C-alpha positions, 0 to 999 in steps of 0.5 A: 856745283860739282856734286850736282853734275851727276844729277844734271846728267840724269836730267839733261841726258835724254835730250842729249841722247835725242840730239846726238843719237836719235837725230844723227844716227837714227835719223828719226823725227823728234815727234817720236821723242816728244811722244815718248816723253809725254806718254811716260809722264801720263802713264807715270801719273796714273801709276803714281795715283794707283801706287799711292793708294796701294801704300795706304791700303795694302800691307803685304809687301809682295802684293804691293809689288804685284800692284806696282809691276802690273800697273807699270806693265799695263799703263806704260805698254798701252801708252806706247801702243796708243801713241803709235795708234793715234799719231798719224806721223808715228803710225806711218813710221812704225820702224826700228829707228822711230821705236828707239827714238820713242824709247829715248823719250819714254825712258828719258822722262823717267830720268828727267823726273828722277834727276829733277827731284834730286836737283830739287833735293840738293837745292833744298838741302843747300839753301833751305834745310829747315824745310825738311824734318831731321829724318828726311834731311838725313835720308836725303843727305845719305842718298846724295853723299855717294860721291861724284864718280859713283853718282856719275856712273849711276847717272849713265847706268840709268840712262843707257840701261833704261834706254835698252829696257824701254827700247825692247818694250817699244819694239815689242809693242810695235810688233803688236800692230802685226800681231796683237798678241805682242802687246800682251807679251810686252805687258807680261815682260814688263811685269816680270821685269819689274817684279824681279827688280822690286823683289831682288833684295829678298834674294840678296842685299849684297851689292853684287846681286844688283850688279848681276841683274844689271849685267843680265839686262845688258847681255840678254836685252841687247840680244833681244833688241838685236833679234827684234831689229832683224824681225822688224826689217823682214 
């Protein structure tokens, strides 16, 4: 049971963030949270279809990463834009607080999908390992055997770093209601971000490269989010 806690954090974390951070500190409506959940799920399904097709037809790794990054940029950012455009309640409350609450849901659905998948994997390995091939079983066990503390750290890292990233993207999209060019900025920013993440291993396979990337995101994206908040309150 102890080994499942990090993956429960993945799964339940977004809801806890929405309750304790979103509602209490931001005082934003849960409508934004659930809209974020729904829009990410819709975008994810579309991206999954595109990337699955790309796996079967694209052999070049760099081209594949371009397709994945471009799909994420276009469909995730457009889903944010249309959510605030279509929903009257969101449209009337296009402010920083609502944007962060929306980002909790948008980023949170990613954690829910990952956490749910890992919890399902634990259940299959524990109760029905015969359903998996030896190769898949060994790969799944390797992913899950990272240790409790490392798993817990990874869960919190995904929650909070993911929230920071999606908060930046959401605020840029909200600014597109004033100047449409910001929607393109959000798409391009998302594309570049994913391209770096997908191809970082070509630069270095050392664990420190990934941690430096995370550190860069925390420092630079926090600065951008602070600037975006000031810009949105002018």
